[in-house]
C-alpha positions as CSV (number, residue, x, y, z in Angstrom):
1,M,25.0,-28.4,10.6
2,L,23.3,-26.9,13.6
3,R,25.5,-24.6,14.7
4,K,25.7,-22.6,11.0
5,K,22.9,-19.8,10.8
6,D,22.8,-20.3,6.6
7,N,21.7,-23.7,7.2
8,V,17.7,-24.6,7.5
9,N,17.6,-28.5,9.5
10,W,14.3,-30.5,9.8
11,V,13.9,-34.1,11.3
12,A,10.8,-36.4,11.8
13,L,9.9,-37.7,14.4
14,G,8.2,-41.3,14.6
15,D,5.5,-42.7,16.7
16,Q,8.0,-42.7,19.9
17,N,9.3,-39.5,19.1
18,R,12.4,-41.0,18.0
19,I,14.1,-39.5,15.0
20,I,13.6,-41.3,11.5
21,G,14.4,-39.2,9.3
22,Y,16.0,-35.5,8.5
23,V,16.7,-33.0,5.6
24,H,19.9,-30.4,5.6
25,A,19.8,-27.6,3.4
26,R,21.2,-24.0,3.4
27,I,21.5,-20.9,1.7
28,E,23.8,-19.8,-0.9
29,K,24.4,-16.4,0.0
30,R,26.6,-15.1,-2.9
31,L,24.1,-17.0,-5.7
32,N,21.1,-15.9,-3.2
33,R,19.7,-19.6,-3.9
34,G,18.6,-22.2,-1.4
35,E,20.2,-25.8,-1.5
36,F,19.1,-29.5,-0.4
37,T,22.4,-30.9,0.4
38,E,21.2,-34.4,2.3
39,I,18.0,-36.1,2.7
40,V,18.0,-39.0,4.9
41,I,15.1,-41.2,6.1
42,E,15.3,-44.5,7.9
43,P,15.2,-47.1,5.2
44,K,12.4,-49.4,6.7
45,H,10.0,-46.4,6.4
46,D,8.7,-44.8,3.4
47,F,10.7,-41.9,2.1
48,E,8.7,-40.0,0.1
49,E,6.1,-39.8,3.1
50,V,8.8,-38.4,5.5
51,A,10.5,-36.7,3.3
52,K,7.6,-34.5,1.5
53,P,6.6,-32.8,4.4
54,L,10.5,-31.6,5.3
55,V,11.1,-30.8,1.9
56,E,7.9,-28.3,2.1
57,K,9.5,-27.2,5.4
58,V,12.5,-26.0,4.0
59,S,11.4,-24.2,0.8
60,A,8.5,-22.1,2.9
61,A,11.6,-21.1,4.6
62,F,14.0,-20.7,1.1
63,I,10.6,-18.7,0.5
64,E,10.5,-16.8,3.7
65,K,14.5,-15.5,3.0
66,K,13.5,-14.6,-0.3
67,A,15.8,-17.1,-2.4
68,S,15.8,-17.0,-6.1
69,A,15.8,-20.5,-6.6
70,M,15.9,-23.4,-4.9
71,V,18.7,-26.6,-6.1
72,A,18.5,-30.3,-5.2
73,G,20.7,-33.1,-6.8
74,S,21.5,-36.2,-6.0
75,L,23.4,-39.3,-7.4
76,R,21.0,-41.0,-9.7
77,N,19.2,-41.1,-5.9
78,P,15.7,-43.0,-7.4
79,A,14.0,-41.6,-4.2
80,Y,14.9,-37.8,-5.0
81,E,13.8,-38.4,-8.8
82,K,10.1,-39.6,-7.6
83,L,9.9,-37.0,-5.2
84,F,11.6,-33.6,-6.6
85,P,9.6,-33.2,-9.5
86,T,5.9,-33.2,-7.6
87,L,7.4,-30.1,-6.0
88,G,7.7,-28.6,-9.7
89,F,11.3,-29.5,-10.1
90,F,12.9,-31.2,-13.0
91,E,15.8,-33.5,-14.3
92,S,18.2,-31.6,-16.7
93,E,20.1,-34.1,-19.4
94,S,23.4,-35.4,-17.7
95,T,24.6,-37.9,-15.6
96,E,23.5,-37.2,-12.3
97,V,19.7,-35.9,-11.2
98,F,20.2,-31.9,-11.5
99,M,16.8,-30.2,-10.1
100,Y,16.1,-26.5,-10.3
101,A,13.1,-24.8,-9.6
102,I,12.1,-20.4,-10.2
103,L,11.4,-18.8,-7.1
104,N,11.6,-15.4,-8.9
105,V,10.4,-14.7,-12.2
106,R,11.7,-11.5,-12.0
107,K,14.9,-11.4,-10.9
108,F,15.4,-14.3,-13.1
109,L,14.7,-12.3,-16.0
110,Y,16.6,-9.4,-14.9
111,E,19.6,-12.0,-14.7
112,L,19.0,-14.0,-17.7
113,S,18.8,-10.7,-19.7
114,Q,22.5,-10.3,-20.5
115,V,22.6,-13.8,-21.8
116,F,19.5,-13.1,-24.7
117,V,21.6,-9.8,-25.7
118,S,24.7,-11.9,-25.7
119,R,22.8,-14.6,-27.7
120,L,20.6,-11.8,-30.4
121,K,24.2,-10.2,-30.9
122,Q,25.2,-13.5,-33.1
123,L,22.2,-13.0,-35.2
124,E,22.6,-11.9,-38.6
125,N,19.9,-10.0,-40.6
126,W,17.7,-9.2,-38.4
127,K,17.4,-5.8,-36.3
128,G,14.8,-5.3,-33.6
129,L,12.5,-4.7,-30.6
130,A,12.0,-8.2,-29.0
131,Q,10.2,-8.7,-25.6
132,M,9.6,-11.8,-23.1
133,E,7.0,-12.2,-20.7
134,C,6.9,-15.0,-18.1
135,E,4.1,-14.6,-15.8
136,G,3.9,-11.0,-16.2
137,H,7.1,-9.8,-15.8
138,R,8.9,-8.7,-18.9
139,V,12.2,-8.1,-20.2
140,F,12.5,-5.9,-24.2
141,L,15.4,-6.2,-26.0
142,E,16.3,-3.6,-28.5
143,K,18.7,-5.0,-31.7
144,T,20.6,-2.5,-33.9
145,N,23.1,-3.2,-36.8
146,N,25.9,-2.6,-34.5
147,S,24.8,-3.5,-30.9
148,V,21.6,-5.5,-28.5
149,Q,21.1,-3.7,-25.3
150,R,18.3,-4.5,-22.4
151,I,16.0,-1.6,-22.5
152,V,13.6,-1.3,-19.0
153,W,10.5,-0.2,-20.6
154,T,9.3,1.6,-24.4
155,N,6.3,1.8,-26.0
156,Q,7.9,1.6,-29.3
157,P,6.1,-1.5,-31.3
158,I,7.4,-4.8,-31.0
159,N,8.9,-7.0,-33.3
160,F,9.1,-10.5,-31.7
161,R,7.2,-10.5,-29.1
162,I,7.2,-14.6,-26.7
163,T,5.4,-15.2,-23.9
164,L,6.0,-18.5,-21.7
165,A,5.5,-20.3,-18.5
166,R,8.4,-20.3,-16.0
167,E,8.6,-24.1,-16.2
168,L,9.6,-23.7,-20.1
169,L,11.2,-20.8,-19.3
170,T,14.0,-22.9,-17.2
171,R,14.0,-26.0,-19.7
172,L,14.5,-23.8,-22.8
173,M,18.0,-22.1,-21.0
174,F,19.4,-25.5,-19.4
175,G,18.8,-26.9,-23.6
176,V,16.4,-29.7,-22.0
177,A,13.6,-28.4,-24.3
178,D,13.5,-27.6,-28.0
179,P,11.8,-24.3,-28.7
180,I,10.4,-24.8,-32.1
181,E,8.9,-27.9,-30.8
182,S,7.2,-26.3,-27.9
183,Y,6.4,-23.4,-30.5
184,R,4.5,-25.6,-31.8
185,A,3.3,-26.9,-29.5
186,G,1.3,-24.3,-28.4
187,Q,3.6,-24.1,-25.5
188,I,5.3,-20.2,-26.3
189,R,3.2,-17.7,-27.4
190,V,4.6,-15.3,-30.5
191,E,3.1,-12.6,-31.9
192,T,5.9,-10.9,-34.1
193,T,5.7,-9.5,-37.5
194,E,7.8,-11.4,-38.7
195,S,7.8,-13.8,-41.3
196,S,7.8,-17.9,-40.4
197,E,11.2,-18.7,-41.0
198,K,12.7,-15.6,-39.4
199,T,10.2,-16.3,-36.4
200,N,12.4,-19.7,-36.3
201,Q,15.9,-18.2,-36.3
202,L,14.7,-15.9,-33.4
203,L,13.2,-18.3,-31.4
204,K,16.8,-21.0,-32.1
205,A,19.0,-17.9,-31.4
206,L,17.4,-17.6,-27.7
207,F,17.5,-20.5,-27.1
208,P,20.2,-22.9,-29.0
209,K,19.6,-26.1,-28.2
210,G,22.0,-28.4,-26.2
211,Q,24.1,-25.2,-25.0
212,F,24.3,-25.3,-21.3
213,L,24.9,-22.1,-18.8
214,I,27.5,-21.9,-16.3
215,M,25.6,-21.9,-13.5
216,D,27.9,-19.2,-11.6
217,R,26.4,-16.9,-14.4
218,W,22.9,-17.0,-12.5
């Protein structure tokens, strides 16, 4: 574990300078992603108290190495479920705990743009210019009768503009949040010339409920 340069490891020492826990993580270069692979804490110590500073150290290392995202998984470890949500991760609907946090919003949106292109292609009876904005970063998608393409920038009038936070964007992409409910709750801001019915259709097309992305796409 310690010899591989892509690994990130931290240990915790107790009052007597003995190791009471450690975290093992690594950078997955192919995906440019930081992965927590193992957290071990001596059972007589409080898991969260010992593990949290270790996880924070690793998270800082991932950010320094410019990882685009961090991921942590476990086999229903209740200690993981308590620790990681406080650090910005969330649990998806699955038989295991899968947690994902965005570090680079611009890169995240860019990589997702092709997914949005594919989804808009399936939407019939609509054409126009759509814009998605997350924390100051934007993606423009232009749909004509026959195609959908991502454009870098335009000064043309926007037909459908949505703005949302990174946490909600991640939940929507993994299908664990409902776009219509999020819109009604004010979590998605929509500026559009379309009717309410067409607005709902566009939101459902961009964020189909229950559709899970293959992680290799990211």
